[in-house]
C-alpha positions in Angstrom: 11.2 -3.6 -12.0 12.3 -0.3 -12.9 15.9 0.2 -13.4 17.5 3.2 -11.6 20.0 4.0 -14.3 17.0 4.7 -16.7 14.5 6.5 -14.5 15.5 9.5 -12.5 14.4 9.6 -8.9 11.2 11.8 -7.8 10.5 12.7 -4.2 7.9 10.2 -2.3 6.0 11.2 1.0 3.7 8.8 2.6 1.9 10.4 5.7 -0.6 8.6 8.0 -2.5 9.9 11.1 0.3 8.4 13.0 3.0 10.6 11.0 5.6 10.6 8.4 6.1 6.9 7.2 8.3 7.5 4.1 9.9 10.3 2.8 12.9 10.0 0.3 13.6 9.2 -3.3 11.8 6.7 -5.4 12.3 5.8 -9.1 8.9 3.9 -9.3 5.7 3.8 -6.8 2.9 1.4 -7.5 -0.3 2.0 -5.8 -3.7 0.6 -5.3 -5.8 3.6 -6.9 -9.9 2.7 -6.8 -9.8 2.4 -10.8 -6.7 0.1 -10.7 -3.4 -0.4 -9.9 -1.0 2.5 -11.0 2.5 2.9 -11.7 4.2 6.2 -11.2 7.6 7.1 -12.8 9.0 10.6 -12.8 7.5 13.2 -15.0 4.0 11.4 -14.7 1.1 13.4 -15.7 -0.5 15.5 -12.5 -3.1 13.0 -10.5 -5.5 13.1 -7.7 -7.1 10.0 -7.2 -8.4 7.8 -4.3 -6.6 4.6 -3.0 -8.2 1.3 -2.0 -6.5 -0.5 0.9 -3.6 -2.6 -0.3 0.1 -2.2 -1.0 2.2 0.2 -2.0 5.7 -0.9 -3.6 8.2 1.6 -3.7 11.5 0.8 -6.1 14.2 2.9 -4.6 17.1 4.3 -6.6 19.7 1.8 -5.0 17.3 -0.6 -6.8 15.9 -1.9 -3.3 12.1 -2.5 -3.2 9.8 -1.5 -0.1 6.3 -2.5 0.6 3.9 -0.3 2.7 0.2 -1.3 3.3 -2.2 1.7 3.3 -5.7 1.3 4.3 -6.9 3.6 1.6 -6.7 7.2 1.3 -5.5 9.6 -1.6 -2.5 9.6 -4.1 -1.2 13.2 -5.3 1.2 13.3 -8.3 2.9 16.8 -9.0 5.9 17.2 -11.4 8.6 16.5 -8.6 6.9 15.1 -5.7 4.5 12.2 -5.0 2.3 12.4 -1.7 0.0 9.4 -0.3 -2.3 10.4 2.5 -3.7 7.5 4.6 -5.5 6.8 7.7 -3.2 3.7 8.2 0.1 3.2 6.6 2.7 0.4 7.8 5.9 -0.8 6.5 6.1 -4.5 6.1 8.1 -4.9 9.0 5.3 -3.1 11.3 2.3 -5.7 10.2 1.1 -7.9 12.9 0.7 -11.1 11.2 -1.3 -12.6 14.1 -3.3 -9.9 14.4 -4.1 -9.7 10.5 -4.9 -13.4 10.5 -6.9 -13.1 13.7 -9.0 -10.0 11.9 -9.3 -12.2 8.8 -11.2 -14.9 10.6 -13.2 -12.6 12.4 -14.5 -11.2 9.1 -15.1 -14.3 7.3 -17.1 -15.3 10.3 -19.0 -12.0 10.3 -19.8 -12.3 6.8 -21.2 -16.0 7.3 -23.3 -14.8 10.1 -24.3 -11.4 8.6 -28.1 -10.7 8.3 -28.1 -7.0 7.3 -26.5 -5.7 4.4 -24.5 -3.2 6.6 -23.0 -6.0 8.8 -22.0 -7.6 5.4 -20.4 -4.3 3.9 -18.4 -3.9 7.2 -17.2 -7.5 7.5 -16.1 -7.5 3.7 -14.2 -4.2 4.2 -12.4 -5.6 7.2 -11.8 -8.7 5.4 -10.3 -6.5 2.3 -7.9 -4.6 5.0 -6.8 -7.7 6.3 -5.8 -9.5 3.6 -4.3 -6.6 2.0 -1.9 -6.3 5.0 -1.2 -10.1 4.9 -0.5 -9.8 1.1 1.9 -6.7 1.8 3.7 -9.3 4.3 3.9 -12.1 2.1 5.2 -9.7 -1.0 8.1 -8.2 1.5 9.1 -11.8 2.6 9.0 -13.2 -1.1 11.5 -10.4 -1.9 13.6 -10.8 1.1 14.1 -14.5 0.1 14.9 -13.7 -3.7 17.1 -11.2 -2.0 19.3 -13.6 -0.2 
């Protein structure tokens, strides 16, 4: 975990098709880049990379953590601003657990029943998205239990 006293903040924006999901200071961001998980601190080298479906972990200056699910997208790092652009971005509190579990079950069934590669690929992509939502929710709950 980043320590706010040793890492100065930078500005973070997370934007989805539905609008602005997060805009504010952060001392660290961990994101699911295509080449692997990437941690961003202030003065990180400029970067533009694609994101896989997964969770973004935000460490705020008040030492609080926040988790946001993204369906994939782009991450841009500039000297003072980090921007995430995603089709879908949901704060952990906005994730519908029942819907994610149902989507996971449907995807698993579709994978078992798939005959065509394209059907299997679609089912696998849906399984990854559902699993990422569930993981984001699980991590937020673990953090909440630790904080109590």
